[in-house]
C-alpha positions as CSV (number, residue, x, y, z in Angstrom):
1,M,0.0,0.0,0.0
2,K,1.4,3.4,-1.0
3,K,0.2,6.8,0.1
4,K,0.0,9.4,-2.5
5,N,-1.7,12.8,-2.2
6,K,-3.5,11.7,1.0
7,I,-5.3,9.0,-1.0
8,Y,-4.5,5.4,-0.4
9,I,-3.8,3.6,-3.7
10,Y,-4.0,-0.2,-3.3
11,Q,-2.1,-2.3,-5.7
12,I,-3.4,-5.5,-7.2
13,K,-1.3,-8.3,-8.8
14,K,-2.3,-9.1,-12.3
15,G,-0.3,-11.6,-14.3
16,G,3.3,-10.9,-13.6
17,G,3.1,-7.3,-12.6
18,V,1.4,-5.0,-10.2
19,M,-1.3,-2.5,-11.2
20,F,-3.0,0.3,-9.3
21,E,-6.5,-0.6,-8.2
22,K,-7.9,2.5,-9.8
23,Y,-6.7,1.2,-13.2
24,R,-8.3,-2.3,-12.8
25,D,-10.4,-1.8,-15.9
26,L,-7.1,-1.6,-17.9
27,A,-6.6,-5.3,-17.0
28,A,-9.1,-6.3,-19.8
29,Y,-6.8,-4.7,-22.4
30,P,-3.7,-6.3,-23.9
31,D,-0.2,-5.5,-22.4
32,V,0.7,-3.4,-25.5
33,L,-2.0,-1.1,-26.7
34,N,-2.6,0.6,-30.0
35,L,-4.1,4.1,-30.5
36,K,-7.6,2.7,-30.7
37,D,-7.3,1.0,-27.4
38,V,-5.8,4.1,-25.7
39,A,-8.6,6.3,-27.1
40,N,-11.3,3.8,-26.0
41,Y,-9.9,3.5,-22.4
42,C,-9.3,7.3,-22.0
43,R,-12.6,8.2,-23.7
44,I,-10.9,10.5,-26.2
45,S,-10.6,10.5,-30.0
46,K,-8.0,8.4,-31.8
47,D,-6.6,11.7,-33.2
48,S,-6.1,13.1,-29.6
49,A,-4.3,10.0,-28.6
50,R,-2.0,10.3,-31.7
51,K,-1.4,14.0,-30.9
52,A,-0.3,13.0,-27.4
53,C,2.2,10.6,-28.9
54,V,3.5,13.0,-31.5
55,D,3.9,15.8,-28.9
56,G,6.0,13.5,-26.8
57,K,3.5,13.5,-23.9
58,L,2.7,9.8,-24.3
59,K,5.7,7.5,-24.5
60,H,5.3,5.0,-27.4
61,I,7.1,2.8,-29.8
62,R,6.7,3.3,-33.6
63,I,6.5,0.2,-35.7
64,G,6.2,1.5,-39.3
65,R,3.2,3.9,-39.1
66,L,1.7,2.2,-36.0
67,C,2.1,3.6,-32.4
68,K,2.3,1.0,-29.7
69,I,1.9,2.0,-26.0
70,T,2.6,-0.2,-23.0
71,K,0.2,-0.2,-20.1
72,E,2.9,1.2,-17.9
73,N,3.5,4.2,-20.2
74,L,-0.2,4.8,-20.3
75,I,-0.5,4.8,-16.5
76,N,2.5,7.1,-16.2
77,F,0.9,9.5,-18.8
78,L,-2.4,9.5,-16.8
79,E,-0.7,10.1,-13.5
80,N,1.5,12.9,-14.8
81,N,-1.2,14.7,-16.8
82,N,-3.9,15.2,-14.3
83,E,-5.4,18.3,-15.8
């Protein structure tokens, strides 16, 4: 159990890693997400997800013209961009 911003965030084990309880819905998604998955999870457009990648806000890997995002990178993006 970790304390962050006076809110207790419980961690749950999923597969081989540990995921924050508040992201438990993310467990239904594959370990490596595409832009469509990120947009669906964040409830934003695919173009907004692509713009976050291009602007360098969302860490990703380019494979040809595809953007691949790990769950860890998505969680870091969501935690660091609480606007």
